[in-house]
Kinemage of the C-alpha trace (Angstrom):
@kinemage 1
@onewidth
@group {chain A} dominant
@subgroup {mainchain}
@vectorlist {calphas} color= white
{ca met a 1} P 116.532 97.344 70.853
{ca glu a 2} L 120.061 98.575 70.432
{ca lys a 3} L 123.092 97.850 72.643
{ca asp a 4} L 123.034 101.334 73.848
{ca asp a 5} L 119.326 101.415 74.941
{ca ala a 6} L 119.854 97.994 76.930
{ca ser a 7} L 122.692 99.249 78.769
{ca arg a 8} L 120.649 102.240 79.800
{ca his a 9} L 117.695 100.339 80.936
{ca pro a 10} L 118.733 97.523 83.111
{ca ala a 11} L 116.674 94.475 83.581
{ca ser a 12} L 116.131 94.757 87.197
{ca ile a 13} L 116.164 97.711 89.986
{ca glu a 14} L 118.051 97.348 93.202
{ca trp a 15} L 115.719 99.893 94.983
{ca arg a 16} L 116.843 101.988 97.821
{ca thr a 17} L 114.506 103.156 100.748
{ca asp a 18} L 115.158 106.665 101.672
{ca ser a 19} L 112.786 106.180 104.742
{ca ser a 20} L 109.961 104.246 105.984
{ca glu a 21} L 106.595 104.922 106.664
{ca ser a 22} L 103.652 102.405 108.251
{ca arg a 23} L 99.828 103.524 107.307
{ca lys a 24} L 96.600 102.531 108.708
{ca glu a 25} L 93.420 103.123 106.973
{ca gln a 26} L 90.362 103.169 109.174
{ca ser a 27} L 86.559 104.096 108.106
{ca ser a 28} L 83.552 104.013 109.564
{ca pro a 29} L 80.855 101.229 109.034
{ca asp a 30} L 78.784 103.162 106.580
{ca gly a 31} L 81.986 104.602 104.514
{ca ser a 32} L 81.672 108.326 105.342
{ca trp a 33} L 84.120 108.651 107.654
{ca his a 34} L 88.077 107.724 106.456
{ca leu a 35} L 90.852 108.233 108.986
{ca asp a 36} L 94.497 107.772 107.695
{ca thr a 37} L 97.522 107.606 110.230
{ca lys a 38} L 100.983 107.509 108.797
{ca thr a 39} L 103.717 107.012 111.644
{ca gly a 40} L 107.200 107.777 109.843
{ca gln a 41} L 110.471 106.236 110.932
{ca asp a 42} L 111.337 109.031 113.345
{ca gly a 43} L 107.844 108.043 115.264
{ca ser a 44} L 106.148 111.547 114.135
{ca arg a 45} L 102.643 111.003 113.351
{ca arg a 46} L 100.545 112.675 110.356
{ca val a 47} L 96.376 112.085 110.681
{ca his a 48} L 94.681 112.680 107.889
{ca leu a 49} L 90.688 112.934 108.514
{ca ser a 50} L 87.666 113.219 105.500
{ca asn a 51} L 84.329 112.364 104.633
{ca tyr a 52} L 83.377 110.970 101.633
{ca asp a 53} L 80.045 112.695 101.793
{ca leu a 54} L 81.034 115.729 101.171
{ca leu a 55} L 83.741 114.970 98.283
{ca cys a 56} L 81.494 116.392 95.753
{ca pro a 57} L 81.245 119.853 95.362
{ca pro a 58} L 77.947 121.463 93.708
{ca met a 59} L 77.885 121.784 89.944
{ca gly a 60} L 75.675 122.990 87.277
{ca ile a 61} L 74.916 121.074 84.185
{ca gly a 62} L 72.110 121.790 81.827
{ca glu a 63} L 71.225 122.674 78.224
{ca asp a 64} L 72.195 126.342 78.690
{ca gln a 65} L 73.990 128.760 80.997
{ca ala a 66} L 70.892 129.841 83.082
{ca glu a 67} L 69.941 126.034 83.670
{ca cys a 68} L 73.345 125.365 84.585
{ca trp a 69} L 73.711 128.602 87.032
{ca arg a 70} L 69.858 127.320 88.826
{ca lys a 71} L 70.854 123.815 89.360
{ca phe a 72} L 74.444 125.097 90.667
{ca ile a 73} L 72.861 127.325 93.140
{ca arg a 74} L 70.486 124.791 94.191
{ca gly a 75} L 73.205 122.389 94.743
{ca cys a 76} L 75.090 125.061 97.126
{ca asp a 77} L 71.806 124.904 98.962
{ca glu a 78} L 71.955 121.028 99.517
{ca tyr a 79} L 75.611 121.062 99.617
{ca ala a 80} L 75.269 123.610 103.079
{ca lys a 81} L 72.601 121.402 104.575
{ca lys a 82} L 74.900 118.415 104.488
{ca leu a 83} L 77.943 120.045 105.177
{ca ala a 84} L 75.957 121.316 108.655
{ca ala a 85} L 74.682 117.896 109.058
{ca val a 86} L 78.257 116.321 108.906
{ca arg a 87} L 79.687 119.514 111.352
{ca asp a 88} L 77.282 118.185 113.661
{ca glu a 89} L 78.441 115.099 113.574
{ca ala a 90} L 81.811 115.573 114.113
{ca thr a 91} L 80.974 117.904 116.944
{ca ala a 92} L 79.212 115.282 118.454
{ca ile a 93} L 82.213 112.790 117.735
{ca leu a 94} L 84.667 115.082 119.311
{ca ala a 95} L 82.737 116.155 122.162
{ca phe a 96} L 82.664 112.374 122.873
{ca met a 97} L 85.912 111.960 122.300
{ca glu a 98} L 86.854 114.641 124.908
{ca gly a 99} L 84.443 113.265 127.304
{ca gln a 100} L 85.808 109.968 127.374
{ca gln a 101} L 89.540 111.290 127.719
{ca ala a 102} L 88.007 113.510 130.665
{ca ile a 103} L 87.163 110.173 132.480
{ca gln a 104} L 89.834 108.049 131.365
{ca gly a 105} L 92.121 111.101 132.933
{ca asn a 106} L 90.288 111.042 136.233
{ca asn a 107} L 90.841 107.413 136.869
{ca his a 108} L 94.339 107.742 136.730
{ca glu a 109} L 94.804 110.200 139.179
């Protein structure tokens, strides 16, 4: 390494922190639901909810185009069923959460 390279690339880096945030990651016992909560230094929150059962969209793989299209269409039907089931589960969870909040609100009156 030449002297010029060594002067441009220090042996250690003194890091500067522009902002700091905390992060909390949660998942359901079966691992399908994931909830990530980030809280900024200013107290702002950003929550991200995902369902890992829906991460792989339909695709078609085959020996010719027609087979790929058939498998893709079949995959769409299966994905639509899975999506409907996950939506129903999410709706039930939200209804339960809102019911719990309503109960807690009534208990504080």
